[in-house]
Structures are given as C-alpha cells and as structure tokens.
N, C-alpha and C positions, 0 to 999 in steps of 0.2 A: 566662563573664565571669571574667577574672583577679581582679578585686576581690572577687568572692564567694568564690573559692577560697582567696585568700591575705590580702588587705588587711583584710578584715572581722575577722579574728582579733585584730587589734591595735586595733580601734576600741572605745572605751568610751562608752556613751550613758547619760545620766542621765534617768530617767523620774520625773516628779512629777505627782501627781494623785490621783484618787479610786480607791482600791484596794477590791476586793471579793472575795468567795468565791463561785464558781459551783458549785452542787451540782446533781446530776442523779439522778433516779430513772428507770431504764430498764425498759420492760416492753412488753407487747402488749395490744391491745384486742380482746376477743373477744365482748363483749356490752354491752348498755345496762343500767344499774342499774334494778332494779325500784322503788327508793325515789324516784328522780327521773330525768328524761330526760337523764342524763349518762353518758358512757362509763366503763366499769370498766377500769382499767389493772392488769393482773396484773404486779406488779413482779418483775423478775428480778435486777437488781443496781443498785448505787449507785456514784457516782463524784463527785469534787470536783476543781476546777481553779481556779487564780488567775484573777480576772476584772478588768474595768475597766483601770485603769492597770497593774495587775499582769500582765494579758494582753499589753500592749504590751512589757513587760520580757521576758516569756516568748518572744515572737516574736523579739526582738533576740537573745536567747540561742540560740534555735533556728536562727537564721541564721548562727550562728558567731561572734558578737561578744560583748562584755562589757556587762552591764547592772547598774545600781544603781538601786534603786527607793526613792522617797521618798513618804511619805503618812502617813495615820493609820489606826488600827484600834482596835476596842474591846478592853478588857482582859477577854476572854471566850474561850469554847471555840472559837468561829468564828475569832477572831483567831489563836489558837494553831494551828488547823488550816491557816489561810492561811500562817502563817510556816513551818510544817512542809513545805508544798508548795513554797514558794519555796526553802527550804534544800535540799530533795531535788533540785530542778532545777538549782541552781547560781546563781540570781539573788542578787546581794548586796542584802540588805534594810537600809534605813535607815528603816523604818516605825516610827513612834512610837505606843505604846499610849496611849489616852486614856480615863480612867476615866469611868464613867457615860455612855458613848457606844458603842452597839453596833457591831460590825463589820457593814458592809453585806454582805448575803448574798442571792443570788438562787437560789431552788430551782425547777428546771424538771422537770416530769413529762412523759415522752415515751412515746408508744405507737408502737412501731416507729421510723420516722424523723420522725414528726409530733409537734410540741410541743403538749401538751394543756392545760397550765396552768403559769403562773409565779407563784411566791409570793415577794414581796420583804420583807426585814427591813432597815429602815434608819431613820436619823434625819437629816434634812436641816438641822436647826438648826445654827448656826455652832459652830465649835470655839473653845476659849479662845484669846485673843490671845497668851498666853505660849507656847502650843503652836506657833502659826504662827511666832513669832519664833525659837524653837529650831530648827524645821524649816528655816527660811531660812538660819540660821547654818550648819547642817550642809550644806546644799546649796552655799552659797558656797565652803566649804572643798573640797568634792568637785569643783567646777567647774575648779579649777586643773589637774586631770589628765584632763579630759573632752574629747570631740571633738564632742558634740552634746547638746542638751537637748530633751526632749519634754515638753510640757505636755498631759496627758491629762485633759480636763475632762468629768466626768460630772455636773456641777452638784450635787455632794453636800457642798460646803462647804470643800474644801481650797484650791482656786484662787480666793481672793478677789481683788478688784481690786488691793488694795495688794500682796498676795503676788506676783501676776503682774507688776506693774510693777517690783518690786525684782528678781525672778528674771530677767526679760528684760534689764533693764539690766546686771545682773551678768554674764550670759552674753555679751551684745554687747560689753561692755568687754573681754572676753577673746577676742573674735572667734570665738565659738562659735555655730554656727547654732542657732536656736530654731524648732521646729516645733510647731504647736498643733492639737489635735483639739478643736474648740469645742463647747460645749453651751449657752452663754449666748445670750440674745437680743441683747444688746449686745456687739459685738466690740471695743469701745474698750479694754477691759481688756487686750487682747492687742497693743496698739499697740507697734510697733517690732520685732515678731517677724520672723523670716526668712520664714516661710510659715504661713498659716492654712489648714486643710484641712477645710472644711465639706462636707456633702452639699447637694443642691439645696434640700431642705426647710429646712435650717438657714440657708442663704444667703437664701432667700426670707423667712424670719422676721426676719432682721436688716435686710434692705433694703426690705421691704414690697412687693417685686415678686412676682407670682404665680409659683409653680414651673413652671406650664405655659408661661409666656412665657420660654423658655430664652434666646433671644438678648438680650432686655432684661435678664434676670437676670444674664447674664454681663457685660454692659456695666456694670451696677451694681456687679458684683464688681470690675471693673477700677478703678472710681472709689474703691472701698474701699482698693485697693492704695496709691493716692496719699494718701488721707485718713488712713490709719493708719500710714503710713511703713513699709509692708511691702516685701519684695522680690518676693513672689509670693502669690497667692491660688489655691489648688488645689481645684477643685470636683469632687467625685465625682458622676457623673450616671447611675449604674446602667448600663443597657444602652446608653446613649449614650456611655459612656467617661469619661475624666477630662480636665478642662480646666485648663490651666496659664495663669494670667492674670498679666501684669505690666504696668507702665506702657507698655512699648514694644511688646509683642506678645501674641498669643494662640495657644496650641498645644493641640490636642485629641488625646489618645491614645485610639484606638478600644478598645471593651470587648473583653475576652477571652471568647469564647463558652464557657460551661461549663454543665453541669447543676447547678442550684442546689438544695441541700437545706436550707441554714441560713445566713442572712446574719450571724448573731451573731458578732462578733469580726473581721469583714472590715475594718472601719475601723481597728481596732488593728493588724492585719497591715499595712495600707497605710502607716500613718504610721511604723511601725517600720522598714519597708523604705526609705521615703523618707529617714528620719534616717540610716540606715547609708550609703545611696548618696550623700547630700549630704556627709556627714562624710568620705567617701572621695574627694571631689573630682569626682564625676560631675556633668554638667550636670543641671539640673532636668528637662529633657525626658527624658533617659535614666533618671533616678531615678523619674519617674512611670511610665515603661513597665515598669520592674522592679516597682514597687508594684502596678501593674495585674495583672501576672502572678501575684504572690504572693497578692493578694486573691482572684483567680480560683481559686486552689487551695483556700483555706479555705472558700469557699462550697459546695464539693462535699463538705464534711464535715458531720457533725451535732455540734452543741455548740460550745463555745468551745475550739477546738483551734488552737494556734499552728502556723505554717508552719515547715518545716525547710529548711536550706540545700540538702540533697540534692533535696528536692521542687522547689525553685525552679530548681536547675540542670537537672533533668530536663525541666521545662516549657520551658526556654530552649534545650534541646539542638538542636532543628531549626535555630534561628538560628545557634547556635555552629558547627554543622557547615558553614555556608556560608562561614566565614572561616578560612583556613588558620592565621593567627596564633593563633587561639583553641585550636588543637589541640596546639601545642608547649608542654609543661607542665614545671614542676619536679616533683620526686618528691612533695612535699606536695600540690601541686595535682592530681597524678595520683591520689593516694589519695582525694581528695574526689570527683573525677570518677568513679572506679571505684565508689565507694560509691553514687553516684546511679544508675549503671547497674544495680548489683545490687538497689537498691531497686525497680527495674522488672522484676526477674527475668531480667536479661540475662546471658549468659555472656561471659567475657573470654578472648581468644586473645592470646598473646604471641609475638613473635619479635624477634630482634636481629641486629645486624651493623654494618659500617662504612658501607655504602651510599654509597661514594665513586664518583662518576660513574654515576648510575643507568642501568641498561640493561634489556633485555627479560627477562633472567633474574631480576632483582630484581622486576620488575612481576609476573611469573608467580608467584613465591614469595608475594608479598603478596596476590595475588588468591586463590591456593589457601588461604593461611592464613585469610583473611577468611571463607571458606566453612565453616570449622570452628567458628564461633560467631557471637555477635551483635555483638561489638565487637573490634577489632584494635588492640593497643598495640604500637608499634615502639620499641625501645630502640636508640639509636645511640651508638657510641663517640665520645667527645670527641676533639678534634683531637690532644691530647697522647697519648691512648690509641691512636689510629690510628698516630701516629708510632712509638710503642713497638712496635706489632705489625708495621707495614709498612715502617718505615724513615723517615729524616728528610725524604725528598721527598714524603711523603704526610701528610695527604690533599691531593688536588687541589682539592677543594671543602670550605670550612670548615663547622664544625658547625652554625652558624646557618642557612646556606644549605641544607645537607643536610636539616635539620629542616623548614624551610619547604617545600622541594620535596616531601618525603614527605607532609607534612600536606595538601598540595594534592590528593593522590590520593584518590579516592572510597572506596577499600578501607580506608584508614587512618583510625582514629578518634582516636588520640592518639600523640604522639611525645615521648619523654623522652631526655635525654642523660645518659650515665653516664661517669664519669672513671676508674673502676677497671678492672683487666684483664678482669674478667668482669662480667656483669649480675646476679650473684646477689643483691645488695642490692635491686635493683629487683624482682626476682622474688619475694623474700620479703615485700616491702612490698605488692606488687600481688596476690599469691596468685592467679595466673591459673588458669582452668579447663583451658586447653590451651597447650602450648608447641609451636611449629612450627619446624622447621629443614629445610634442603635435603637432597637425597639424598646429598651428599658427607659427611654425618655418620652416625654410628651412635648408637643410643639411649644407650649407655653413655658416649659422649663429649660429650653435650649438657649444658651447664651448667644446673642447676636441674631436671633430669629427676627425680632422686630426690626432691627437695622437693615438686614438683608431684604426683607419685604419692602422697606421704605424706598429702596433704589431699584425695585422691580425684580429682585431675585426671588428664590423660593427655598423652602425647607423640605427636606426629604428624610423620613424615618424608615430605616431598613430593618428587617427582622434580625434578631440575634441568634447565634448558635447556642442552643441550650446546653448547659453542663460544662461550659468552658469559661474560666476566669483566671486571672493572675492569682487571686486569693486562694482558689482551689489548688492551683499548681504548687504554691508555696506550702500549703497545708499538707499536701501529699508528699512533698519532699522532706518536710520536717517532722512528720509523724512517724515514729518507729513502727515497723511492722510487727504484728503479733506472731511469735514463733509458732510454727505448726506443731501439733501433737506428735511425739515420736512414734514411729511405727510399733505396733503391738508385737511383742516378742512371745513366741509360743512357750508354754511351760516346759521345764525340763522333764524329760521322761525318766 
C-alpha cells in the first residue's frame, strides 16, 4: 500500500485518554509452591512499556506516523518511567502530572508465554476540574495541525462526558475525524464522533442485546449510528471478523487467521491503524481491513507490543504482489519495502537497465536474476536518462509504461525509476545482497559492484540470449521490406 509507505509519514494523530504503564516480570514455572497451591515463577528479567492510550500512540508511531499523547499521570516514579519510555520512543507527550493521584500501572507476571497474575495500581476517582480544563485547552491548540483524533477510553477518569463533548465538537469543527475506543456502558458521551469501535461485549452492554445474538446485536448497532449521529460503528467480533455499520450499509471483514498468544493491546493497534487509514483518505472498508491485519499481528506476540509498519507491509505482501501498480515505487517507498523483506530474513537481488521494448533477452535476464535471491528489484532509466544514453528518438516506451510492464512480471518484486546516468544512488540506498547483469558486462564495468562487495554482497553475470536487443527490434520495425519478385508469367502462345 502506497499510503503506508509514504503518506503516513506526514499524518499527525492526537491521542487522548487513560495512559498507563505496563510492567512485566518474565520467567519460567517449574514447580508448585509448598506454601500454597500456586505456581512458582522463577523470574529471569523485567520490562516496561507504555500502555492504555499510550499504547495507541506507540502503535501510531510504529506505523510511521506522528503521535501526540494527552492525558494524566501521577507525580510519582511510575509517571517518570512512563514519560521516559515515551520520550525514548519518540511520542510527543502532552501528559499532565496530577498530584495525589497515582499513575495507573499494570504489573503482569508471566511464566513462559502464559500470564500468571496481573496486579493493578490505580485510582478511578475523578481528576480535578481545573486539570480537565487545562488539558482541553492544550488539545484544542494542537487540533489546528492534526489529521485525526483518537479517544482511548479505559474508564479511568480522563474522558468525562463533558470533556468528550467538547473534544469531539472541536475536532468536527475543523473537519478532523474522531475515532473512539469505548469502555463506558453509555455511549452517549461519544455523540457526533466519526466512528465508535466497541467489541461485541461492549456493544452488548450498551444495547442490552446478548452478545450471542450477533445479528440482533449488529442491528442494534446500526440503530446507534443514527441515534448518536455517527458516521460508523465498527464492531470487533473476534474470530467472526470486524463489522462496519452505517445507516446505509453493513460490511464484514473476515478475521485474519493467526495463532493467538496474547490479545492485550489488539484493540489499541486496531484503532491506531483505523485512525491513520481514515486520515489518509482511505474508505472505511479498506481501513478496517488494514486494522484487521495489524491486530492479527499483535495477538501473535506476548505482552503489550505495538505493531510496526514493516510488519504490516509484510503481512500485506501477498496481496500487494497481485497488483502491478503496487510494485512501482519511489526510492523512499523502496527503502520501506526492502526493510519489510529484510525483517522476514529475505535476500534482495538488484538489476538495472532501460528495458525499452521488452524482449526475450530481458525476460531471461530477469528470471535468471530472480533465482539469485528472494526478491528482485529492477531499476529503470527515466525517459530523460534513456534519451541521453540512446539518442533523442528513444525511449520508444515511456518510463511509466515500462515500469508497469516490468511490475506485471512474476519474477519482479519492485521497480524504481532513476534519473541519474547510473543507478548508484539506488544501489547505496537499497544495499542489495546481489547485483546481476548480462554477459555483455565484465565485473569491473558494473556500476555498484565495488559497493555491494564492500558490505558482503556479490556480483553475478548471467549469459545473454544472442540475437535479441531493442536496437534490432527497432531496426526490424523501421526497415522497409524488399518487395518480392513478381511471379514469372509464361509467354503468350
């Protein structure tokens, strides 16, 4: 997806809600305590991670966008640890410390991949009204340069009814989409939001319809869309997928089959991805499919761990490869795509050329190159570069068309256009594992050979198919044929 590789870098999302610190003690269970019938966890290490609304912001950052986080924390060591985590990750923090109010902290003890115990430190009593007023004023100022607003409600006291009403109105006044992850029994405080994203249990709680009666529950959800002046209600349904409900239609995105180790943080990942996709102008149906894929990644991890852009791209790669236009990339987009491949342990092969009037010699070169690694990147000269090399009558086929034709080949994984006389800038940015050229080159004459060898790569020269070249094709097409001699007519008798 081009938006994931490029557009999301320019998107700024504001996240408001209940922030917390997630702490973990990791270990192994080898016996039962002699003091009581409980497992003994032998601790091996500890870790800490921003949680709650802070995890939404971490997901937005991991997906390549900008995130600013608003909320409250205690004036304590847990709050300082939370701020340190956010600062180190790059999330812009607008969290206000509140005296005499502890930072919400969840301590989880794990034996292997299994969560054994969770210990919560929190105070759900309301925050001072002055603190809410200051937070809202700070949020309104930031909305002037934002592209989306996420309200992440964990029912810890930040998102009061009055705060939600003012925040949603301020965002909608600026035509900024508002997405809500709800935890309140009554959804009326979220009136006017672009989308509310409950799970089936939360939707059941607010509508009174049992979660087992899915069809009736979704019908009640569509009624809420009208009642609360929403654009959408998006219901996550576990293995049943995600339902997108609006006044006019209903769409269900099927679940992504994954091995589930830990569902904590999946909702945070889903709403972060939704916010980015909607802010980028994607349809809600497409946004939900992306969110579904992102959430499917994090449930395969243990603990509150945000998704990354490379992981999401890798999960979408089979679909991307079905569409040629998704393979023609800018250099920045190619860097991101290559990073996703390398995250999967895949090697990258590189070749380059004009590829004007594709012929069997080109096809053979590309197929031979693809056999040298897991992914093949083809760099093609721009139209101006081809003209400088081949003369003003070339290219016959423009760079856009050449790129799309090459991208349609099964052997090719990505195409990038370069305007310089040589592709050295692309090679240095991509850092391929292998460079492949045809047998009409020597290794010393191949641009980038020295650089690739310097980082441990190799150069491969493959045989060319004799008798085939673009120049010969052009000559054959432009040289008029010599007319054949007329048949001999017998003399008249």
